[in-house]
Each structure stands twice: as C-alpha cells, then as structure tokens.
N, C-alpha and C positions, 0 to 999 in steps of 0.2 A: 536607506531607512528610515523610517519616520518613529518618531515615539515619544510619549508626552514624560514617559518617564527614565532615568538612566539608570541600567542596571549596568553594573558595576564589577568587573572581576579582579583579583590582587594578584599580583606577581607577588610571593615573601611573605612570611607569616613571624614575624618577629616585633621588634620594639617599633616600629617607627608606623607597620600596620594596624598595629595596636592602638597607636594615637590617631591616627586618620580614623580605624572604626568608630571610636568615640567622639570625633568632634562632625561625625554622620549625623548624629542627632538634630542637628539644629541646621540641615540639609534637605530642604521637605520636597524638592522635584527629584530624586533617585535616589537606589535600594541596591546594596551589596550582595551581590546575588551570588560570589564566587571566589575562593580563594586557593591558588596551586603553589605549592612548595615542594622540593623535594622531602620536607622532612614533611610524611602522611600526618603522621601525631597531630605534628603542631600548627598544620593546613586547617584540621578539623576541628581544633580548641578554634582558632579565631576564627573559623564560621560559626563557632557555637557560640562566641564572644558575639559577632554582630547579630545574630539571631537573638540572643537574651537582651541588646541593648534596643530591640527593634528599630534595629536599622536598614534589615531586610531578610529575607529568607535562605541565607548561603549555603553554600553547601562548598565541600572540596572537590575538586578536580582532578582527575588521574593525571592531565597532563595541561601543558599551556595550547596544543592544539584543541582539546577537546571544550575548554574553555572558552576560547577565542571561533569557536564553532555554535555553540550553545547559542539558541536564536534568543533568550533571555540578557546576554550580557551584548551590552553595543560600546560598552570602554573599558581598557584596561589601563589602571596601575600600575606601575613598575616600581617596587620597593625592596629587591632582591638583595643582595649584596653585590657591592661596582665592578666584581672582577667577572660577573653574570649577566654586564649589563647587555651587551654586544652580541651575546648566545640566545638571553632573554630575547631581544626585538628578532635577532633572527627566524627565531622559534613565533612569533607572533605573524610577522613577515608571511612565511611559508605557509602560518597557518590560512590566512588570508587571501594568498594565490591558490588556495587548493579547498575554498568556497566557502569561506570564514565573511563575517562582515561586520565591522565596526564604523563608530562614528569617530572617536578619538582613542588617542594614548594617552598617558601623562604618564613621568619618568619624575621620579624623588630627586634630588641632589647627590653628589654630583652627578650629571650627565653619564660621566665616564672617568677613568681613571689618568687617564692621557688626552692632549688635543688629538691624535688619532685615533683612536677608540672613539672619542665623542663626536668627531667628524662619521667616522663610519655608523653610530648610531643615528646621526640627524641623515645621512645617506638613505639609510636602512625605511625611516618615516614616510619620507620624499619619495621612494619608491613603492609604498604601498596605497601610497595617496591620502591619508589617513588625518586627520587635524591632531594637531601634537600641543601637549602644553610642559611646560617646566614647571616642577613645584619645588618655587621656592618660598616658602610661608612670611619667610620675613618681613617681604616688601605689602603683604597683605595684613601686617599686624594694625587691629585699630588706631594704635597709639601712631603708628609709622603714620596711615594716609592720613588721618587726620591732620596731624601736626603737617604733614607737607603742605596741605591743603590751605590751612590757615597762613603757613609763612610766606606760601608763595603768593597766595592772594589778600594778601596785608602787607607783611616785611618787604618780598621783594615787588611790588608792584610801588613801594613809596622807595627805595632806597637801594634797589638794584639785585640782582640775582645774588642766590648765595655759591662759596665759593669752598666749603672746606666740609668735610663728612667725616665724622668720625665712628665708629664702630668695633664694636666688640662684643665676643660670645665666650664665655670662658665656664666649665666645668671639672670634676675632680676625673673624668675617663669615662671612654665608652661601654656599652652594655656588653656587646660578643666580642667573643674570641678574635673573629676577622677585622674587627675596627685598629687592634693593636697592631695589623700583620701588613706591614707595606707593600709586598709585592699581591697582598690581597684587596688591600684598602687602594691604593694608588700611591699611597704617602702614611700623614700623620697627623697630625691636627690642621696643616695648613690646609689639607684635598678634603678632610672630614668637615671642617668647620669656616674656613675662611671663604669658600665660595657660598656662604651667607651674606658673613659681614663686608665684603667685595661688592654683592649683588644690593645687596638693602643700602649700601651708600652712594651708588651708582644711579638708583633709582631716587634718592632723596633731591641728587644734584642734577637730575633731569626735569627740565622745566613743564609740566601738565599740556599733556595735550601734543607734544614731539614723541618722538621714538626715541630708546636707547643712543640709537646710533647719533643722535646731535651730539652728544660726545665722543670726541675720540681717543682714547687711551694714547699717549706718547709713551711713557717709560714708567718701569716700575722696578723699586727696589724693595729689599728685603731680606730679613733674619730670621734665622730658626735656629732652635736649638733641643735638649731635651736636659730640661733644669731638676726636674724631681724623679722620673719613674726610671733613670738607669744607675737612681741610686743604689747598693748594695740590699738594704732590705725592700726597696722598692722592687727590685729587680725579683726575688724571691714571693713577694706578694702573688706578683702579676704569673709567674709559675704555677704556685699555688691555686689561682684562681682559673687559669688558662691551660695548662700544662706545660709543657717542654720547649714546647715549638715556640712559645711566646717568651722569648730568651733575649730580655731586653741589654743584658751584657757582651754580646755577640751581636746583636742585629736589632737595634732601637729604632721604632721611630719619632721625630721630633714631638714635642707636647707643648712646644710653645712656637709662636711664629708670629712677627710683625711684617708687617708692606706697608709702602706709601706708592697708590697709582696716581699718574701726574694724567690727568685731562687737558684736553682745551674744548673751549664750546663753538659752537658755530661762527660765532665774533674773534676766535681765537683766545679769547680772554680763559686765565689760568687757573683751573682747578685740584683740587686734591680729595684724595680720598684717604684717610688713616686708619686702617684697620688691623687689628689685634687681635690671635684667638690663643686659648689658651685649653690643654688638659691637665694643666698641675695648680687651679686657681683652688684653693680654702675657703669656703663661706657658706651660704645655708644651703644654696643645691647652683643650679643652670643660672647664670648672670647674662641677658641680652642687654647691652648699654651701648647707646648711639644718642648725637649729637649732629644737629646742623646749624651752622653758621653762617653769617653775613654782614652786610655792611653797617648794619644797626640793630641787627635781629638774632634773637640763636632758640633753639629749642632742645630740649634731652629726654630721653627714653627710658628709664629703669624698671626693668622686669620683677626687682627683690624691692622695688617703692611700692611696697601692697598696700593695699586697702584696711587688710584683717592679717593682725599677727597676732600667735599661741606664745604663751610663756610657760615652759616646766623647766622648776626648781632640779637640783641635782640629787634628791632623794626619789624622784619620780622614777618610778622603772618605767621605760617605752621598749618597743622594738621596734627593730631599724625597718624602712620603708620609706618610699615615695609617695604620701598620701598628702604632704605638705606641697612641696616643690620638687619638680624633676632633676634627677642626680641629687638626691635629698642626704647631704652629709653626716646631718645629727640632728637628735632630737630631744635636744635638753638645750634648755634658754630660749631667747627671747629669737621666734621662730618667723619670719615671715610666711606668708602663704596664700600661692596665686589660686584662687577660688576654678576657676576655668581655664587652666592652659592649651586646649586646645582652640580657644576665642582667644586669649590673650597673645600668644607667639600669631597666630594669622592661619592655623589649618581651617580653621570653619570658612572664614572667608576667601579663604585659597580653591578650596572645596566647591563650595558652590559658585563661584566663577568660573571654574574647569566644568562644570555641572552644565552651568546654562549657556560658555559657550558654546558646549558639543550640543548641548540638544537645540543653538540656533543656529548650528552649521558655520560658526564663528572661529577663524583664529584665537586664543587664547590672549591676555592680556605679556604674558611670560612663556616664551616658547625653547624648543630644541635649538634655533640662531643664540638665545638668550644663554643656552649653558653651551654651547659651543665658547661664544665670548667668556664667559664664565672661566672656562677650563684652561682659556689663551691664557688669562691674565693670573692664574694660579700657575703655569707652568712658567712662564715669567718672572713670578717669586720665587719656585725654587731653581731656578739657571741665577737669579741673582745673588742666593744666599749660596750657595755654590762656587758662583766667581766673585764673591763679596765684591760685585759692583754691579749697578743699576743696568738695567737689560730697556734697549730702546726696541719700542713693539715697529716701527718701522723696519723692514727687512729682517726680522729677527727668525731664526732658523728653529722653529719649536714641533712642528708636524711629527718629527720622529725624536722628539727629547720625552725622554723620562727619566726620572727624578734619581737620585743615589737612592733614597728613602725605600723607593719601590722597588728599585733593581738588588734591595737590600745589601747594601754595599757600603750605608753610611753611618760610620761609629765612632763619633766625635772625640768619646773615650779615651779610643784606641790609638787616634793623634796624638794623643798628648803623654803616653807613654815611652 
C-alpha cells in the first residue's frame, strides 16, 4: 500500500479521541476518515466533530472490520477502553487476514490492563505484519524534547549524564465511568497515569540516539492509597455521577500512587526515576510537572506555568467547563490558561511523528515494545505496593500478575476496621 496522505480510522469516540481530533489540525499529511464505537451515536458525533474541524471527511463505521477494509483507511488509532484492547486488536488482525490492508496501528496508553494482555496485544500486531506505534504523548511535549536536547548537548557533554528524573501527573479525576472501575481500567491512577510519568522520565534519562533498552530497570518500590475518593462524601459524589456500580466504600481504586524505579546505564551507573500521580489533586486543573537533574545542571517543566492567566472576582458568575485547562476545577480567581493543549501536551508532535513514520514505512520511536516495558514496570509497582517491599525486576514473575485493585479485592479502609 502506498499513499501520500494517511487516512486514519479511530476505535473509540470518547474524550481522548476528541483530543486527538483537535490536534490533527496541525498535522498536514493525514485525514481522519472513520470512527467506530459500540455507541453509534457517539461515533457519529465524533465523525461530525472531525468534519467540522476540517481534519477529514470522516464517517461512522458499523464495525471494526468494515473500517479496516475500507480503502480510504490506511491506519488505525486504538483509543477505546482498556478492557477492550485485546478484543480490538483481534478484530483488526482478523480483518487484515480476511482482505484488509493497513500501514500502521497506533495504540493509546496504557497498552493493556496487565502484562499478559500487553504481550498479547504485541503478539497480535507482530502477527499482522503492520507497523506499530505506542501513543505516549508526554515524550513528544515540545518543552520536554527541547529541554532534553539542550541539557544533553550542553550539561551532559560538560559534566556528565543526568542521573535523576522526577515526573508527576495530577488532576481531580477521570471523565468516564470505566476509568473509576479497577476491573475495567486495570487499576486506578497508577495504571491510568503513571504509564505517562514512568515513560517520559525514562525518555529524559536515555542518551539521545540510543534505544530505551540502553537503560536497564533493576528495582521498583511503590506505594498506593485512596486519600480522597473513599471519604464518605466523595463516595456518594461518585455514586451520584456514575451510578451504584462505582462504589468506593466497598470497591475503590487508588487515587494516589508513587514509585521509584532504579535503573543502570550501559556503564553500570545508577539512575533513578521518581514518579507521582494523583486523582486527588486540587488546583486549577491538570498539572504535568517534570525535572531532570545532573551533576551541574537541571531542568523543570510545569504545564500550569502558563503565558496567559485570567482573573475573575467572586462577584463574577461563571459556568463550569474546561475551556481554560483540562480537568478544570474552578472558574473564579486567578486562572492559568493553556492556550493550545494539544500542542503543549505533545499530541500534535506525537501524531505528526506517527503519521510520517507510517507514510515512510518506518517503525515509530515509541512502539508496542515500549508499551510492554511500561506495563511491566506498572505491574512491578502494584506488586511492590501490595507486598510493601521493593520488587527486583530480574526473575520477577509478573506475566500472570493482576493487581488486587484490578481484581476488585483492594479495600484499605476495610482492613482498618
């Protein structure tokens, strides 16, 4: 298959698909041609949004198979719920083996709910023979890529490689019901957001031009907790928003997680990643923060340190929304404004890279191999939190491990009674 423009079909029609759609305004060699979702109404709405944004003549498809086999579709972006990852990949591969043709498949983070599922997704894409891309937007943030390039070319060349990366992603909680359900999502905030934090920190510590595998993960120590959403008032708030099947009094997911990943580089030098994630953050909205430290230098990124801020007095009546920043928590006071979230958070450069890689028949910089590696670290973190001890990666048996949160049997408050 050869084409000068990439026709893209999306699996999923929710928040992240709409975020991608907005970012494609700045991607010049691709068109969004299709949306499939089990919710046909939302699929039609997402297709209409793509058309309204001028990023392609998109339509809703009746099935994954129909979308894969359509000659206008050259690549699939998997953006549906975590618990459907394997089934979505199986449907794509079956369609390819029955007459479909694609250049590439890109999958949103995390690659799957656990390591066994992540390896199954990777096995399926290898079976298909199609190029694979792992959609980890934070490694494509302009502030991150520019900061890394400058620190390695100036700081590391003068005084030695960086040795400590800190990363955090924090907001007040997810948009959709399934995110709050450990059995569907694969856990709580650790699985949902630490996949970002661990991978962007690993990226910063990796020497430019070298593969991620040049760093060897040795040990993971982690802690999880439900700090906010298991308090009675917030338990009731979740029930009111999502129904009685999201009951954090009996079946919570963690809303706070921290992990330390210890690495060694190819020279045996110790390196550390320190990651923190939270659904219990109270602030203007989503906050992504990073630091990279070396012998005589450092860098920092904070997405709420914006060029634009607005102030609304207590007498100003405002409607709630997310027009100032994702996961916006307030409409009054001094508010930072992220003017182009798709660009600032890395979605524009991520999608441009994936599109150009597929068009040139090149494997992207982030692949399903990276998704599997990240999932392994997440499972080690969950295991560490459960046994309250560090997990050595060498010899760790994680292929069949499913976190207690994902099995619906984690309830820290019940243990205290």
